[in-house]
C-alpha positions as CSV (number, residue, x, y, z in Angstrom):
1,M,11.8,11.0,28.8
2,K,7.9,10.5,29.1
3,I,6.4,8.7,27.0
4,C,2.3,8.3,26.7
5,T,0.1,5.8,24.9
6,L,-3.6,6.0,24.2
7,Y,-5.8,3.5,23.3
8,L,-8.3,4.9,21.4
9,K,-11.8,2.4,22.0
10,Y,-15.1,3.9,20.9
11,E,-15.6,7.4,23.2
12,K,-13.1,6.7,25.3
13,V,-9.3,6.9,25.6
14,I,-7.1,4.6,27.8
15,Y,-3.9,5.8,28.6
16,R,-0.6,4.7,30.2
17,I,2.4,7.1,31.1
18,T,6.0,5.8,32.0
19,G,9.1,7.7,32.6
20,T,9.8,8.6,36.0
21,N,6.7,7.1,36.9
22,I,4.0,5.0,35.6
23,E,0.0,6.8,35.7
24,E,-2.7,4.6,33.9
25,G,-6.3,5.7,33.6
26,A,-8.9,6.9,31.2
27,F,-11.1,10.2,29.9
28,N,-13.0,10.8,27.1
29,S,-11.9,11.3,23.9
30,E,-13.2,15.2,24.0
31,E,-10.3,16.1,26.5
32,V,-7.3,15.0,24.9
33,E,-6.3,18.7,24.5
34,A,-6.3,19.2,27.8
35,F,-4.9,15.9,28.7
36,L,-1.8,16.6,26.6
37,D,-1.2,20.3,27.8
38,K,-1.3,18.6,31.1
39,N,0.9,16.4,30.7
40,R,3.3,17.0,27.9
41,P,4.9,13.8,26.4
42,D,8.4,13.3,24.7
43,I,6.7,10.6,22.7
44,L,3.0,10.0,21.8
45,N,1.7,6.3,20.8
46,I,-1.4,5.5,19.4
47,I,-3.5,2.3,19.4
48,I,-6.1,2.1,16.8
49,S,-8.5,-0.4,18.0
50,K,-10.3,-2.5,15.3
51,P,-13.5,-0.6,15.1
52,H,-11.9,2.2,13.3
53,L,-9.8,-0.3,10.9
54,I,-10.7,-2.0,7.3
55,F,-9.3,-5.2,7.6
56,R,-8.9,-6.2,3.1
57,R,-7.0,-9.0,1.9
58,V,-6.4,-9.8,-1.9
59,E,-3.9,-12.1,-3.7
60,F,-2.4,-11.1,-7.0
61,P,-0.5,-14.0,-9.3
62,F,2.7,-11.7,-9.5
63,R,5.0,-10.4,-7.2
64,N,6.6,-6.9,-8.6
65,K,5.1,-4.9,-5.1
66,R,5.6,-1.7,-6.9
67,K,2.7,-2.7,-9.5
68,I,0.8,-4.3,-6.5
69,R,0.4,-0.8,-5.1
70,M,-0.5,0.3,-8.3
71,V,-3.4,-2.0,-9.1
72,I,-4.7,-2.2,-5.4
73,P,-7.1,0.9,-5.5
74,S,-9.2,-0.6,-8.2
75,E,-9.4,-4.3,-6.1
76,I,-10.2,-2.9,-3.1
77,E,-12.4,0.4,-3.9
78,E,-15.8,-1.3,-4.3
79,T,-15.2,-3.2,-1.1
80,L,-15.0,0.1,0.8
81,P,-17.6,2.3,3.0
82,D,-16.6,5.4,1.7
83,N,-14.5,7.3,-1.1
84,I,-10.7,5.3,-1.2
85,D,-9.2,9.2,-0.8
86,N,-10.6,9.0,2.3
87,F,-8.6,6.1,4.0
88,L,-4.8,6.1,4.6
89,F,-3.3,2.1,4.2
90,S,-0.1,-0.1,5.9
91,L,0.2,-3.0,3.7
92,D,1.7,-6.5,4.9
93,F,3.5,-8.5,1.4
94,F,3.2,-12.5,1.9
95,P,5.0,-14.3,-1.2
96,L,2.8,-17.4,-2.2
97,N,3.5,-20.5,-4.4
98,K,6.0,-19.2,-7.1
99,N,5.0,-16.4,-8.5
100,G,1.7,-14.9,-6.6
101,M,1.9,-12.1,-3.4
102,V,-1.1,-12.1,-0.7
103,V,-1.3,-8.5,0.7
104,N,-2.9,-8.0,3.9
105,I,-4.1,-4.4,3.9
106,Y,-5.6,-1.5,7.2
107,G,-7.0,0.8,6.2
108,V,-7.9,3.7,8.5
109,P,-9.8,7.5,8.1
110,S,-7.7,9.7,6.9
111,V,-9.2,12.3,9.0
112,L,-8.2,10.3,12.4
113,I,-4.8,9.9,11.4
114,D,-4.7,14.2,10.5
115,F,-6.0,14.5,13.6
116,W,-3.2,13.1,15.5
117,R,-0.9,14.7,13.4
118,N,-1.7,17.6,13.9
119,I,-1.6,17.0,17.5
120,A,1.4,15.7,17.7
121,N,2.7,18.9,15.5
122,K,1.4,21.3,17.8
123,H,3.0,19.5,21.1
124,R,5.9,18.7,19.2
125,T,5.9,15.5,20.3
126,K,7.0,12.5,18.3
127,L,4.4,10.2,17.1
128,Y,3.7,6.6,16.3
129,F,0.9,4.5,15.2
130,F,0.2,0.7,16.4
131,L,-3.2,-1.3,15.7
132,D,-4.7,-3.4,18.0
133,T,-5.4,-6.1,15.6
134,L,-2.0,-6.3,14.8
135,L,-0.3,-6.1,18.8
136,L,-2.8,-9.3,19.5
137,L,-1.2,-10.9,16.3
138,Q,2.3,-10.4,17.8
139,F,1.4,-11.2,21.0
140,L,0.6,-14.7,20.1
141,K,4.0,-14.8,18.3
142,Q,5.6,-14.2,21.2
143,S,3.3,-16.9,22.9
144,T,2.8,-19.9,21.0
145,D,4.2,-21.8,17.8
146,E,0.7,-22.8,16.6
147,K,0.5,-21.0,12.8
148,N,-3.0,-21.6,12.7
149,H,-5.5,-20.7,15.5
150,I,-8.0,-18.2,16.9
151,S,-7.0,-15.7,19.2
152,I,-9.5,-13.4,21.4
153,Y,-9.0,-10.1,23.9
154,E,-11.5,-9.3,26.0
155,E,-11.9,-6.2,28.2
156,E,-14.9,-4.7,29.5
157,E,-17.5,-5.2,27.0
158,Y,-14.9,-4.7,23.7
159,I,-13.6,-8.1,22.5
160,L,-11.2,-8.5,19.6
161,L,-11.8,-12.0,17.5
162,N,-8.5,-12.7,15.2
163,I,-8.0,-15.6,12.8
164,V,-4.1,-16.5,12.1
165,E,-3.9,-19.2,9.2
166,N,-0.3,-20.6,8.1
167,G,1.0,-18.2,10.4
168,I,-0.8,-15.1,8.6
169,L,-3.7,-13.2,9.6
170,T,-7.1,-14.2,7.7
171,G,-9.9,-12.5,9.5
172,S,-10.1,-9.4,12.5
173,Y,-13.2,-8.8,13.7
174,S,-14.5,-7.0,16.8
175,Y,-17.8,-6.8,19.3
176,H,-19.2,-4.8,21.6
177,L,-21.5,-7.2,23.9
178,T,-23.5,-4.6,25.3
179,G,-27.2,-3.9,25.3
180,A,-29.1,-5.2,22.5
181,E,-26.1,-6.0,20.1
182,N,-25.0,-8.5,22.8
183,L,-27.1,-11.3,21.8
184,E,-26.3,-10.9,17.9
185,N,-22.5,-10.4,18.5
186,T,-22.4,-13.5,20.8
187,E,-23.7,-15.7,18.0
188,L,-21.8,-14.3,15.1
189,I,-18.7,-14.9,18.0
190,K,-20.1,-18.9,18.4
191,E,-20.9,-19.2,14.4
192,I,-16.8,-18.4,13.6
193,I,-15.4,-20.4,16.4
194,N,-17.4,-23.5,15.6
195,K,-16.9,-23.1,11.8
196,K,-13.2,-22.6,11.1
197,G,-12.4,-25.4,14.1
198,L,-9.1,-24.2,15.0
199,P,-7.4,-24.0,18.3
200,L,-8.4,-20.8,20.5
201,F,-5.9,-18.7,22.6
202,I,-7.5,-16.6,25.0
203,C,-5.2,-13.5,26.5
204,G,-5.8,-13.9,30.3
205,P,-8.8,-14.8,32.4
206,G,-12.2,-12.9,32.0
207,V,-13.4,-13.9,28.8
208,K,-17.5,-14.9,28.8
209,T,-16.9,-18.4,28.2
210,K,-20.1,-19.4,29.3
211,E,-22.0,-16.9,26.9
212,L,-20.1,-18.0,24.0
213,A,-20.9,-21.8,25.0
214,I,-17.3,-22.5,24.5
215,S,-15.8,-25.8,26.2
216,E,-12.9,-25.0,29.1
217,K,-11.1,-28.1,27.3
218,N,-11.0,-26.6,23.9
219,I,-9.1,-23.0,25.5
220,R,-5.4,-22.7,25.9
221,Y,-5.1,-19.1,28.0
222,L,-1.9,-16.7,27.4
223,D,-0.1,-15.5,30.7
224,L,0.4,-11.9,30.5
225,P,3.4,-10.3,30.9
226,R,4.6,-9.9,35.0
227,D,3.1,-6.8,36.5
228,I,1.1,-5.9,33.2
229,S,-2.9,-5.7,33.6
230,K,-4.6,-7.0,30.4
231,K,-6.3,-4.1,30.2
232,Y,-2.8,-2.0,29.3
233,L,-1.7,-5.3,27.4
234,F,-1.4,-3.4,24.2
235,H,0.0,-0.1,25.7
236,Y,2.9,-2.4,26.8
237,L,3.6,-4.4,23.5
238,A,3.6,-0.7,22.0
239,S,6.6,0.4,23.6
240,I,8.3,-2.2,20.9
241,K,8.8,-0.1,18.1
242,A,9.5,-3.0,15.9
243,F,5.2,-3.0,15.8
244,K,4.7,0.8,14.6
245,R,2.7,1.5,11.2
246,D,3.0,3.6,8.6
247,F,0.2,5.0,6.3
248,L,0.2,6.2,3.4
249,S,-2.6,7.4,0.1
250,L,-3.6,5.0,-2.7
251,K,-5.3,7.5,-4.1
252,H,-6.2,7.2,-8.0
253,S,-4.1,9.4,-10.4
254,I,-6.6,12.2,-12.0
255,G,-5.7,12.6,-15.9
256,I,-7.5,13.4,-18.8
257,K,-9.5,11.4,-20.9
258,I,-9.5,12.0,-24.8
259,P,-12.0,10.2,-26.5
260,V,-10.5,7.7,-29.1
261,S,-12.8,8.7,-32.1
262,D,-11.0,12.2,-31.5
263,V,-7.2,10.8,-31.6
264,A,-8.3,9.1,-35.2
265,I,-9.1,12.4,-36.5
266,F,-5.3,13.5,-35.4
267,V,-4.0,10.6,-37.5
268,V,-5.8,11.0,-40.4
269,F,-4.5,15.2,-39.9
270,L,-0.8,13.8,-39.7
271,F,-1.2,11.6,-42.5
272,I,-2.2,14.1,-44.8
273,S,0.6,16.3,-43.8
274,F,3.5,14.2,-43.8
275,F,2.0,11.5,-46.4
276,S,3.4,8.9,-44.0
277,F,1.8,5.2,-43.5
278,S,3.9,5.3,-40.0
279,P,2.1,8.6,-38.9
280,Y,3.0,9.5,-35.2
281,F,1.0,11.7,-33.2
282,K,0.4,12.5,-29.4
283,V,-2.4,14.6,-27.3
284,V,-1.2,17.5,-26.5
285,E,-2.5,19.0,-23.6
286,K,-1.4,22.8,-23.6
287,Q,-4.8,24.9,-24.2
288,K,-3.2,26.9,-26.4
289,E,-1.5,24.6,-28.5
290,I,-4.8,22.5,-29.2
291,R,-6.0,25.8,-30.6
292,G,-3.6,25.8,-32.8
293,I,-4.0,22.0,-34.1
294,E,-7.4,23.1,-34.4
295,E,-7.2,26.0,-36.7
296,E,-4.6,24.0,-38.9
297,M,-7.0,21.0,-39.2
298,K,-10.0,23.4,-40.1
299,Q,-7.7,24.7,-43.3
300,I,-6.5,20.9,-43.8
301,F,-10.0,19.7,-44.0
302,V,-10.7,22.5,-46.2
303,S,-8.5,21.4,-49.0
304,T,-8.9,17.6,-48.3
305,F,-12.7,17.7,-48.8
306,P,-13.7,20.7,-51.1
307,D,-16.9,19.4,-51.6
308,I,-18.2,20.3,-48.2
309,Q,-18.4,24.3,-48.1
310,N,-20.4,24.4,-44.7
311,V,-17.5,23.7,-42.1
312,V,-18.9,23.6,-38.3
313,N,-16.7,21.0,-36.6
314,P,-14.2,19.2,-38.5
315,L,-13.6,16.4,-36.4
316,I,-17.4,15.1,-36.6
317,Q,-17.6,15.8,-40.1
318,A,-14.2,14.1,-41.1
319,R,-15.7,11.0,-39.1
320,E,-18.5,10.9,-41.0
321,K,-17.1,11.4,-44.4
322,I,-14.7,8.4,-43.5
323,M,-17.0,6.4,-42.9
324,K,-19.7,6.9,-45.6
325,T,-16.1,6.8,-48.3
326,D,-16.0,3.8,-50.4
327,I,-12.3,3.3,-49.5
328,T,-10.6,-0.4,-50.7
329,D,-10.4,-2.8,-48.4
330,V,-7.1,-3.6,-46.3
331,K,-7.8,-7.5,-47.6
332,K,-8.3,-6.8,-51.2
333,G,-5.8,-4.4,-52.0
334,V,-3.0,-1.4,-50.6
335,P,-4.0,-0.9,-46.9
336,S,-5.7,2.5,-46.1
337,V,-4.5,4.3,-43.4
338,L,-8.2,5.7,-43.7
339,K,-10.2,2.2,-43.5
340,V,-8.0,0.8,-40.9
341,M,-8.7,3.8,-38.8
342,A,-12.4,4.2,-39.0
343,D,-12.0,0.0,-38.1
344,I,-9.8,0.6,-35.1
345,T,-12.1,3.6,-33.8
346,T,-14.8,0.8,-33.4
347,L,-13.2,-1.0,-31.0
348,F,-13.0,1.7,-28.8
349,P,-15.8,2.9,-27.6
350,D,-16.0,6.5,-25.8
351,N,-16.8,5.3,-22.2
352,M,-13.6,3.6,-22.7
353,D,-10.6,5.0,-20.5
354,A,-7.8,4.6,-23.0
355,K,-5.6,6.4,-25.0
356,I,-3.6,5.8,-28.2
357,D,-0.3,7.8,-28.5
358,I,0.9,5.6,-31.2
359,F,0.1,4.0,-34.3
360,R,2.1,2.3,-36.9
361,I,0.9,0.3,-39.9
362,A,3.2,-2.0,-42.4
363,G,1.4,-4.4,-44.4
364,D,-1.2,-6.1,-42.2
365,T,0.2,-5.3,-39.5
366,I,-0.6,-2.7,-36.8
367,T,0.8,-1.4,-33.8
368,L,-0.7,0.3,-31.3
369,S,0.6,2.0,-28.2
370,G,-1.2,4.0,-25.2
371,T,-2.3,3.9,-21.7
372,A,-5.2,2.7,-19.8
373,D,-6.7,3.5,-16.7
374,S,-6.3,0.3,-15.3
375,L,-5.6,-3.3,-16.2
376,K,-9.4,-4.5,-16.3
377,T,-9.8,-2.0,-19.3
378,L,-6.9,-3.6,-21.2
379,E,-8.3,-6.8,-20.7
380,K,-11.4,-5.2,-22.1
381,I,-9.8,-4.1,-24.8
382,K,-8.1,-7.5,-25.8
383,E,-12.0,-8.9,-25.8
384,R,-13.0,-6.4,-28.0
385,I,-10.4,-7.4,-30.8
386,D,-10.6,-11.1,-30.0
387,K,-13.9,-10.6,-31.4
388,S,-13.6,-8.6,-33.9
389,E,-13.8,-10.1,-37.6
390,K,-11.3,-7.7,-38.9
391,F,-8.1,-8.0,-36.6
392,S,-6.7,-10.5,-34.5
393,V,-4.0,-9.7,-31.7
394,T,-0.9,-11.2,-32.4
395,D,1.6,-9.9,-29.2
396,I,0.8,-8.0,-26.2
397,G,4.3,-6.3,-25.3
398,T,5.4,-5.8,-21.4
399,I,2.7,-4.0,-19.6
400,S,4.3,-1.1,-17.1
401,F,3.0,2.0,-15.0
402,D,3.6,5.5,-14.9
403,T,3.5,7.9,-12.3
404,K,-0.2,8.3,-12.5
405,N,-1.0,4.5,-12.2
406,R,-2.3,4.0,-16.0
407,A,-0.9,1.3,-17.6
408,N,1.1,1.5,-20.6
409,F,0.7,-1.2,-23.5
410,S,1.7,-1.9,-27.0
411,I,-0.8,-4.5,-28.9
412,T,0.8,-6.1,-32.3
413,L,-2.8,-6.4,-34.6
414,K,-3.0,-8.5,-37.6
415,V,-5.3,-7.5,-40.5
416,H,-7.3,-9.8,-41.5
C-alpha cells in the first residue's frame, strides 16, 4: 500500500511517500495534479500548516455540546477574517470546573478542504487531514509530562510556536523569518517567550536561538524519532490515524423573519374569530395560505371597524386603530387582549429577530412562546421587559434549540 503524505507550507509542498520504498522531496503547489498522476497513492495524508489555520478558544458556562455547537457561530463570527460560511471547523472540548466547558476551535478555509476532497475523489484515494499545530502538540505530549510550556518547531525559515497551559493548547502562532518580516517576527517571538515565562521546548537543533536571544540554559531540546529528520517529523506523526481531524460546517441557519407588529395583528384576528382570551396563532409559511388569510383579515377588518371605509392595508390600519382607541387599562378592569398586545408590541422592535408562536393571557398573567435567532436576542428581550413599567418577568422556561439553530423560549409575565 502506497501512502503519500503532503505538508502544505506556503507555496511549497513537502512530500514523503512510504510503501515498498520511501521517497522524500518537495514540489510547487501547482504541480499537485502531475505529482499524483505519477505516484497514484492509495492513501493521501494532507498536513495543513498554521498559516492556513484559524485558532479560537471560547469558554461556555454550560457543558451541553449540542447547545455549544449551536451558539459557536455567533461567538466567533466577528473575529473571523471572512464570512463564517467560508470556513470548515474541527472542535476539541475540555470540561471546565463543575459546569463549564472550554472549546478549542480550528478553522480552515472551505476552498482548501474542498480542493483536496475533489482531488482525492478524482484519484480514488482515501483522504485524511492533519494540522501541524496539533501534531506538534501530540509530539510534546509523547515527549514530556510538562503541562505548562512553550514549544517551537523550526524548519528553514518557518517557525511554529505553541503555548500549552494545564495540558491544553491556549495559543498557536507561525512566523516566516525572512526578508522584511524577519526582524518584526523575531521580536514578536521574543515577547511571547519573555511574557509567558514558561519552560521552552525545541524540536531538534537548528532554531535561531541567538537571534531570539534565548538563553541555552532555559531550553530543553527534544530528540526526534530515530531515522527521521526534522523536515519530515510531521509526516512521521501523520502515520498515526488517531491524530487526524474531521472538518464540518458551522453555517448559520437561514429563516424567515416576521415582524412582531404583524404577529400582533394576527392575534387580533384570531381573538375576534374565536371569542377567546387564549388565542393561538402561528405564522403560515406557504404563500397560498398567507393570501387566503390576508383576504379573510380584510373582511374581518371591515366588520370590526365599519367606520373606516377606505381599506388600504388592514394590518397597519388595525394597529393604528388599536393604538388610538381608549381601551380599559388592564390594571383597573377586565384585561383587554387588544390593549395587552399593543403594549407587548412596543417591547419587540421590528429590527429584533424574534418570532412569537403562542400568546396566552389569564388574569394578570401572560405567557409568550416563540423563537429567537440567538441567546443574545433573548437577553435583549428580557432587558426590555425588565425596563418596562407595565410588565415584569416571573418565569423563563427551559431554553432549547431547533434544527435551524434558533432558540425556543417561553416567558411568563405579570401585568402591573
